[in-house]
Backbone bond lengths (Angstrom), bond angles and torsions (degrees), N, CA, C in turn:
res aa  C-N    CA-C-N  psi(-1)  N-CA   C-N-CA  omega(-1)  CA-C   N-CA-C  phi
1 M - - - 1.418 - - 1.541 112.99 -
2 S 1.196 116.27 134.27 1.430 114.62 -174.82 1.507 110.96 -95.72
3 G 1.335 111.47 143.28 1.473 116.85 179.84 1.533 112.24 83.99
4 V 1.296 119.96 1.43 1.484 121.53 -179.45 1.467 109.98 -115.99
5 P 1.261 124.11 124.69 1.442 121.74 175.62 1.511 111.68 -59.81
6 S 1.288 115.09 144.17 1.443 117.10 -178.76 1.577 108.89 -68.54
7 G 1.403 110.30 147.36 1.437 118.29 176.59 1.473 110.63 93.46
8 R 1.397 122.39 -16.58 1.421 123.04 -178.38 1.532 108.42 -128.56
9 V 1.290 121.44 117.78 1.361 127.93 -178.19 1.555 108.65 -106.25
10 P 1.331 121.54 120.13 1.525 120.31 -177.02 1.561 108.72 -69.41
11 R 1.268 116.60 137.92 1.481 123.65 175.62 1.509 109.79 -81.81
12 R 1.249 116.24 150.62 1.433 121.27 176.35 1.560 110.44 -121.21
13 T 1.332 115.73 137.36 1.394 121.79 177.89 1.545 108.39 -87.27
14 P 1.306 116.25 142.73 1.514 117.02 -174.49 1.489 111.81 -67.62
15 A 1.375 120.88 -24.03 1.458 123.11 -179.23 1.446 115.11 -74.36
16 T 1.417 113.96 -45.98 1.513 116.15 -176.37 1.491 112.63 -106.09
17 G 1.311 121.36 -21.59 1.358 119.60 177.07 1.539 113.20 81.19
18 S 1.279 118.15 0.61 1.463 123.13 179.19 1.514 110.72 -97.04
19 A 1.362 115.77 168.63 1.383 120.66 170.79 1.458 112.89 -64.70
20 A 1.402 117.86 133.15 1.445 120.60 178.44 1.534 113.61 -131.83
21 D 1.221 113.67 176.04 1.534 115.31 -176.26 1.668 101.43 -70.15
22 P 1.244 117.29 139.36 1.399 124.26 177.55 1.499 113.49 -66.08
23 G 1.339 117.16 -26.73 1.433 120.35 -179.06 1.466 115.22 -71.31
24 I 1.407 114.78 -30.88 1.498 119.13 176.12 1.553 113.81 -71.63
25 A 1.334 115.82 -36.28 1.462 120.87 177.97 1.514 107.35 -66.90
26 E 1.264 119.35 -46.43 1.450 125.53 178.97 1.498 113.81 -58.40
27 E 1.413 113.84 -42.30 1.386 118.45 178.74 1.561 111.16 -66.76
28 Q 1.315 117.34 -42.88 1.476 119.87 178.24 1.544 112.86 -62.07
29 L 1.365 114.46 -40.53 1.435 119.38 174.90 1.550 110.90 -62.57
30 R 1.302 117.24 -43.12 1.359 121.36 179.92 1.545 112.64 -58.72
31 D 1.364 111.53 -44.24 1.506 120.80 179.41 1.561 108.93 -61.48
32 V 1.287 115.22 -45.17 1.520 120.77 -175.11 1.596 105.84 -65.44
33 F 1.372 114.79 -48.46 1.444 114.97 179.04 1.514 115.06 -65.25
34 D 1.216 118.72 -37.28 1.526 122.04 173.31 1.489 107.65 -57.15
35 A 1.341 121.82 -49.39 1.432 124.48 -172.25 1.574 105.35 -64.69
36 L 1.362 118.92 -39.96 1.425 124.75 -179.76 1.535 111.88 -64.93
37 A 1.378 112.67 -44.12 1.490 120.37 173.81 1.434 115.14 -55.66
38 T 1.399 118.66 -46.00 1.440 123.18 178.16 1.471 115.69 -67.41
39 S 1.372 117.60 -19.42 1.427 117.62 177.64 1.567 114.00 -90.99
40 I 1.265 117.60 -5.88 1.433 120.57 175.97 1.480 108.89 -90.83
41 H 1.312 114.14 130.18 1.542 120.18 178.17 1.529 111.12 -100.35
42 G 1.269 118.98 153.62 1.377 123.69 178.50 1.576 117.28 -63.91
43 A 1.187 125.21 175.66 1.368 130.80 -174.78 1.518 107.56 -64.47
44 S 1.288 115.75 137.05 1.407 121.99 -176.68 1.604 110.42 -81.09
45 D 1.305 118.08 150.15 1.436 122.38 175.45 1.473 114.05 -74.59
46 R 1.304 117.58 -7.23 1.420 120.47 -177.27 1.566 113.13 -80.21
47 Y 1.261 119.05 -14.39 1.430 119.07 176.78 1.527 117.64 -57.52
48 P 1.234 124.35 -46.52 1.465 127.51 176.11 1.483 108.58 -60.23
49 A 1.299 120.06 -43.73 1.416 121.15 179.32 1.535 116.00 -67.90
50 A 1.280 114.76 -33.48 1.490 124.14 174.97 1.516 108.69 -68.45
51 L 1.296 118.31 -44.92 1.471 122.92 179.08 1.431 111.74 -65.14
52 A 1.334 118.90 -40.96 1.499 120.66 175.20 1.469 111.88 -63.16
53 D 1.352 116.04 -42.25 1.501 119.31 179.55 1.581 108.06 -61.20
54 W 1.385 113.38 -44.31 1.506 117.05 -175.94 1.579 107.16 -61.32
55 R 1.340 116.34 -44.61 1.433 119.13 -178.65 1.566 111.24 -61.48
56 R 1.302 113.19 -45.56 1.457 118.53 178.52 1.584 113.44 -54.17
57 R 1.329 112.91 -46.97 1.467 120.15 176.96 1.507 110.71 -65.48
58 E 1.307 121.77 -41.13 1.361 120.48 177.42 1.590 115.93 -64.20
59 R 1.378 113.32 -37.85 1.415 118.39 177.89 1.488 109.89 -69.55
60 R 1.397 119.65 -36.57 1.427 119.76 176.22 1.579 112.17 -65.84
61 R 1.317 113.47 -40.21 1.527 117.18 176.17 1.508 111.25 -58.61
62 R 1.298 120.58 -44.94 1.406 123.82 179.44 1.589 113.96 -64.90
63 I 1.240 113.08 -40.71 1.562 117.70 176.14 1.425 109.60 -66.13
64 V 1.281 121.29 -42.32 1.437 123.06 178.38 1.468 113.47 -61.99
65 L 1.405 115.24 -40.79 1.414 120.12 178.74 1.512 113.06 -66.98
66 A 1.275 116.76 -40.60 1.504 122.54 175.90 1.557 109.81 -64.32
67 I 1.310 116.46 -38.59 1.491 114.49 178.97 1.490 109.72 -71.32
68 L 1.293 118.76 -39.69 1.466 120.84 179.11 1.498 111.82 -61.33
69 A 1.368 119.37 -41.36 1.467 121.95 178.74 1.538 108.50 -67.04
70 A 1.289 118.08 -37.04 1.491 115.56 179.10 1.523 110.84 -68.57
71 V 1.340 116.32 -38.03 1.494 117.68 -177.71 1.492 106.90 -64.21
72 I 1.322 116.13 -46.40 1.535 119.12 -176.41 1.521 108.02 -59.39
73 F 1.281 120.17 -48.95 1.492 127.88 176.75 1.590 109.01 -52.55
74 A 1.230 116.60 -51.54 1.438 120.19 -176.12 1.611 110.83 -65.81
75 V 1.365 116.28 -40.84 1.424 117.31 175.64 1.500 115.42 -64.70
76 A 1.339 117.02 -37.65 1.409 124.10 175.23 1.551 110.82 -61.91
77 D 1.263 116.68 -44.11 1.527 122.38 174.84 1.474 111.53 -59.48
78 I 1.237 116.89 -45.52 1.513 122.50 -175.07 1.464 109.37 -67.30
79 I 1.335 115.76 -42.23 1.518 119.64 179.61 1.573 108.40 -64.06
80 G 1.351 115.70 -42.44 1.387 121.01 -175.73 1.592 110.90 -65.32
81 L 1.432 113.83 -43.96 1.443 116.68 176.43 1.536 116.77 -63.08
82 W 1.440 107.40 -36.62 1.584 114.37 177.34 1.445 109.55 -63.53
83 A 1.345 120.53 -40.93 1.409 124.05 -173.45 1.567 109.58 -72.76
84 L 1.330 114.15 -36.72 1.469 117.64 175.86 1.554 112.93 -67.86
85 S 1.327 117.62 -37.16 1.369 122.97 178.05 1.489 118.21 -63.66
86 R 1.345 109.99 -29.90 1.456 116.62 -179.57 1.540 113.81 -87.44
87 A 1.370 116.18 -4.39 1.486 116.76 -177.32 1.506 105.64 -75.80
88 D 1.385 114.28 156.32 1.483 125.36 178.85 1.506 105.64 -78.67
89 V 1.329 113.41 132.48 1.458 118.05 -176.53 1.567 108.16 -72.12
90 N 1.298 121.61 -33.46 1.438 124.57 -173.60 1.474 111.90 -77.80
91 I 1.364 123.33 -14.18 1.435 122.13 178.41 1.499 109.57 -97.72
92 H 1.265 122.28 122.36 1.435 128.07 176.10 1.512 107.89 -101.59
93 I 1.395 117.04 117.25 1.315 119.88 -173.34 1.578 112.09 -84.00
94 I 1.333 113.67 -41.50 1.412 122.37 -176.04 1.593 109.82 -79.83
95 F 1.370 116.34 -59.54 1.428 122.72 178.88 1.469 112.07 -106.56
96 D 1.371 115.40 104.58 1.430 119.29 177.18 1.568 106.82 -98.15
97 D 1.244 114.85 84.33 1.512 116.84 -176.68 1.582 113.13 -103.74
98 R 1.261 116.29 29.49 1.431 116.57 174.13 1.554 109.89 -73.76
99 P 1.322 116.73 147.76 1.479 122.83 -177.71 1.511 106.47 -63.50
100 G 1.358 117.52 135.76 1.442 120.63 176.26 1.450 115.70 81.91
101 S 1.316 118.20 3.29 1.559 118.01 -176.10 1.565 109.55 -86.47
102 S 1.336 116.67 -16.28 1.463 118.73 179.00 1.538 110.75 -78.24
103 T 1.299 114.23 129.94 1.463 115.34 179.03 1.471 110.03 -103.23
104 E 1.318 120.32 -6.61 1.437 121.02 -179.64 1.562 110.56 -136.25
105 A 1.340 115.50 136.45 1.482 118.83 -177.92 1.557 108.34 -75.12
106 P 1.280 115.86 151.51 1.494 121.64 175.93 1.489 109.35 -61.97
107 R 1.322 113.52 147.23 1.499 117.81 178.79 1.493 110.55 -109.00
108 G 1.326 117.12 127.92 1.356 122.01 170.40 1.580 121.77 52.83
109 G 1.368 112.38 39.00 1.495 117.20 179.58 1.497 111.35 86.39
110 I 1.291 120.93 2.93 1.416 120.06 177.59 1.557 111.15 -93.67
111 G 1.233 117.18 124.97 1.439 118.84 -178.91 1.523 109.63 125.25
112 P 1.336 116.17 -170.98 1.466 119.87 -177.40 1.473 109.13 -79.43
113 P 1.338 118.49 153.87 1.452 122.24 -178.66 1.471 109.36 -67.89
114 P 1.417 116.61 155.74 1.568 120.12 -174.07 1.523 110.95 -73.26
């Protein structure tokens, strides 16, 4: 910086933009910070209550989700068992191994043994 002795930097005030006494700027900053500090209040006692409320809602949400999953699983099992109980015992859907039911002979070793 030209015109300024090394080791000392002039301070500028926001209003005038010129070099000012550093004591005035520090005093203004101290006043501003004091005013800011008096406007800030301590921690509220509501935080532990809000945290407990949030944990209670989270626990309730997880319990409801677990119950809902168990109900869906049980209903799917009941429907599956009901469908299986109504099936005809004499009809095999997957393995139709009744004699004479095959319409085509196996080709080249593919299929059940003779």
